[in-house]
N, C-alpha and C positions, 0 to 999 in steps of 0.2 A: 387606271384612274387613281389619283392620289387621294388618300383619306385625310381627315383633319389632323390626325397624328403625324402623317407625313409632311403636312404643310407647316406645322409649328416650327421645325428647325429652319425652314426657309424664311419664315416671318422673323425669326430671331437674327438670322443672318443679315436681313435687310436693315436691322437697326445697328449692325456692327460697323459704324463709320467712326473713324479716328476723331478724337476731340480736336478743337481748334489749336493751331500751332501758337501756344502762348508765348514762346520765345520770340517768334517772328512778330507777334502783336506788340511786344514790348520794344520793338525797334524805334529809335528816335524819330524816324521819318514816317512811320506808318500811323494812319489814323485808326483809333480804336473806339468802338461805341460803348454804350452803357452796359452791354452784356459781354464786354471783352472781345468782340468780334472785329477783326481788322478789315479794312477795305482792300480788296484784292482784284475784283472783277467789275469792269465798267461795260455796260450794254448801252449802245447808242442806236436809237431809232432814227433812221434818215428819211422815212416817209410814212405817212399814215394810210397810204393807198395800197391796195392789193388787187391782183387780177383773179384771185380765188374768192369764194364765199364759204369757207369752211364753217360747218354748222356749230363748232365749238368756239369759234373766234369771231367771225364777221357774218353772221347769218343774214341772209337777204332781207328778212323781215325788218331789220334795223338798217342794214347798209344797202339799201336799194339804189336804183338809178338816180333818185333825187337826193341822195345823201350829200351833205355839204362837207367836203374835205377841206383841209387847211389850204389857205392861199399860199402862193409861192413865197410872198414876202413875210409870211409868218414862220416859215422854216428857218432853222439855223443855216447859215451859209457854211460851206466847207471850211472856210478860214475860222469861223467861230467854233465849229466842232473841233478842229485841231487844237485850237487854243485851249479849250476846256479839257481835251484829252491830255494835253501836256501837263496841265496843272495836276490832274489826277494821278498821272504817272509819277510826278514829283512827290505825291503824297502816299505812295505805295501801291498803286494799281499795277498789276503784272500782266493782265490779260484784257483785251478789248475785243468785244463781239459786235459786229454790224448787224442790225436787225431792222424791222419795219413793224407793220406793213410788209411789203415785199421789197427788200432793199434794192434789188436789181432794176426796179422801176425808176429809181432816182437817176436822173440824167447825169452822165459822166461820173458815175460812182467810183470808177477806176482812178480817177484824179484824187478823190478823197483817200482811197486806199493807199496810193502812192505816198501821200503825205503822212498818213498814220503809220505806214510801215517803217518810217524813219525812227519812230520811237522805240525804246528798248522794251518791247512787250510782245506777247504772243497775239497775233492778229487773226480773227476768224470771222466768219460770216454765216448766218442762217438764212436759208432761201427755200422757197417752195419748189424750186428746180425748174420752173417753166422756161426760164431764160438762160439756164446754166450752160446748155450745149453751146449756145451762141457766145457766151461771155467767159467761159472757163479759162481760156488761154490769156485774154486780156487781164482777168483778175489775177492770175498767177504772175504774169509779167509785171503787174503793178505792185507785187509784194505781199499778196494775200497768202497766209500760211496754209489754211485748210477751210473746208466748208462742212456745215451740218445741213442736211436736206430733210425736210418734212415729207413723209410718205405714209398716208393713213390706211393703206391697203395695197396689196399686190394684185388682186383681182380688179380688172378694169372697170367692171360694173360698180363694185363697192367704191373704188377710188373716185370715179366720176360723181357718185352720190355724195360722198364726203366733201369733195371740193365744190360741189354744187354749181359748177359752170361748164360741166361736161368735158373736163380736160382729160385726156387719155394718159393712163399710167405709163405707157411706153415712152412718152416724150420726157417724163421725169427720169426714167431709167437711163435714157439716152444722155441726159444731163449728168447723172451720176457717173456714167462711164467716161464722159468728156472730162469731168473733174479729175477723175482717177488718172486718166491718160496724161494730164499735164502736171500731176503731182500735188494736187490740193488734198492731201491725205495726212493722216488717216481720216476717211470720211465717216461722219456719224449720220445715221439715218434715224430720224425720230418719228414715232407713231404714237399719236394721242389715241388711247383706247376708250371708246365710248360703248359701254355695255349695251348689247342689243342692236348696235349699229355696225361695228366693225370688229368686235372681239373675235369673230371667226377668222380673222386675218392674222392672228398671232402666230400659228404654226406655219401657214403658207409663207409669211415673211421670214420666219426663222429658217425654213428650208431654202428660200431663195438666197439669203445672204450668208449662209454658212459657207466657209471656204473662200469668201469673196475678199477678205481683208478689210471690209467695212464693219463698223461697229453699230449694230441695231439696238435701239433703245426704245422702251415702251414708257409712255408717260400717262399717269392717272388723270382722267378727265377732272379739270379743276374749276372752281367757281371764280374765274377771273372776270372782272367787269361785271356788268349787270344785264347783258343781252343774250347770253348763251343758253338761258333756261336750265341751268345746272340744278341737279338734284342728286342726292347720294345714291339713289337706286341705279343711276347709270355709271357709277364708279366701280370698276373692276379692280380690286386690290392687286397690287404688284405681286403679292405673295402667290395669288392665283395664277397670274401670268407666268411666273417662274415654275409653278407646279406643272402647268400645262406643257411647257417646253421640256422640262426635266423628265416628264413621263416618256417623251419620245427620244429626246437627246439629253442624256445626263449632264448635269451642270455642277460646277463647284464655285463657291464664292471666292473672289480675290480682293486684294486690298484696294483702297482708293488711290488714285494717282497723287493726290494732294489733299491737305486738310481742307475741309469745306466743299469738297466735290459733291454735287447733288445726286449724281447717279450711283447707285449700288452696282458694282461690277460683278459679272459672272463669266466663267469660261466653259466651253464645251470640253468635257473630259477626254474627248477623242481628238482634241487639238484643232477643231474646225473654226476656232475663233472666239470672239467675245461678244456678249450682249450686256445691256444695262437696263435698269428700271429706275424711274423717278417717281417717288412716292409721297408727293406733297400732301395728299389727303390722309392716307393711312399711317404714314411714318414721317411726321414733320421733321424737317432739318433745320428749323429756325435757329437752333442753338449754334450752328456752325456756318450760317449764311454770310458770305462775304461780298455780296452783289450790290451794286447801285446802278440806277438806270437814268440815262438822259434821254428825255423825250424829243420828239421831232421839232418842237418849237421852244426847247431850251429849259424845260423843267427837269429838276432831278427828283427821283423817287427812291426811297430806301427799301421799298418792298413791292413785289409784283401785285399785291393785293391793296395797294395804297389808295387812299381817297384824295389826298392832297399832295402836291409837289412844291418845289421851292424854285423860284424863278431866276435863272441865271441870265437868260436873254435880255430881260429889262436892264439888269445891272450892266451888262456889256454895252448895250446900245445907249446907255446914259453915261458912258465913259469910264466905268470902273476899271482900275488897273488890275494886273494879275494878283497883286497882294490882296486886294479886296475880294476877288473871286475866291482865292485860296482860303481866306478867313470864312467866307460863306459856306464853302464846301465842308470845311472842318468843323464848323458849328453844327451843320446838318448831320454829319456822320456821327460826331461825338455825342449828339443828343438822341441818337437812334435807339429805340427800344422795341422795335417790331418783333412780333411773334404771332402773326395772324394764324398760321396753320396749326400752331400749338393750341390755340383757343377756339378753333373752328368747331362748330356742332354739325350734326347731321341736316340741320334746317338751313334753308337759304335766306332766312330773314334775320340774320345777325344785325345788331344795332348798327345802323348807318351803312349797311352793305349795298343799298341801292346806289350809292354814289361812288363805288369803286371804279378805278380808271380801267378802260378797256385795254386788253392785251395788244390790240392792233395799234394803239397809240404809243405804248412804251416798250413794246417788244416782249417776247416770251422768256 
């Protein structure tokens, strides 16, 4: 068992992320916000629907059988999504991630991926894995580079409880295997850790994915939206996650892949692979955040914890040209001063917090 003294160096290492790339931010084509953060990552939510009811995202108490999801006509069309994505790429975006809801529920999603894959960006997708076995080959053939799979436990009973629709863990593991077989790699496997619910899965997950070639990442339970009942007592600090794993499988910190990467990276000292931790609650990374989000119905959000978005759908459907959309996007990013995680308190009743946008609407 690690002592507090043992954990201190681990906590310090979690903070050791490189500063934003100032030279890149000064590029003539890149958008820079009020805190000198450049836009690099675009997350596109293609549906607000999901076939899971994970307790930290879409709890049944709020998203029940009678929940009113968006109408088909409210969703951005694939053509509208591609148009917006192309403008973002022209303004400095280097990576696009398809999210949801569960993005594989969107009909003909491979057609969108095929169009986005023509852009000069890294194209990825986050999924709960339930449809991945069926769709992995089609996604790869359409041009998808890799996938991230959400998996909140390796024990079947725990996983069924976390997804709250009695979905078996074996089917998700089959999806991961199918994705690996077609080359949607390196696969990242994300586990949201909720203290008292699934923190007993940390070591079993580490044991399972060692030597697999997949990158396991643990995410602190966050106060996203207003429906997941977040409280600080259910947050297990990433430093404790690392300490638990390090006690059985010694770890060493490694450098970020690029400026603004949100996951702190660690390697097993015996060469068994890599893990990561995302510490939005205990180690805020607002200062280097390069993400912007496009919601299912065409709102852009500059923070996962945002209350308000900026409507691009209305502008497009009223006939705005690309230059007009470019100016809207530039104005939004250049006026950005978000730092929610830096000012978060241990209480859930921050001013205005009741109006935060749900993660299922703008993607994680």
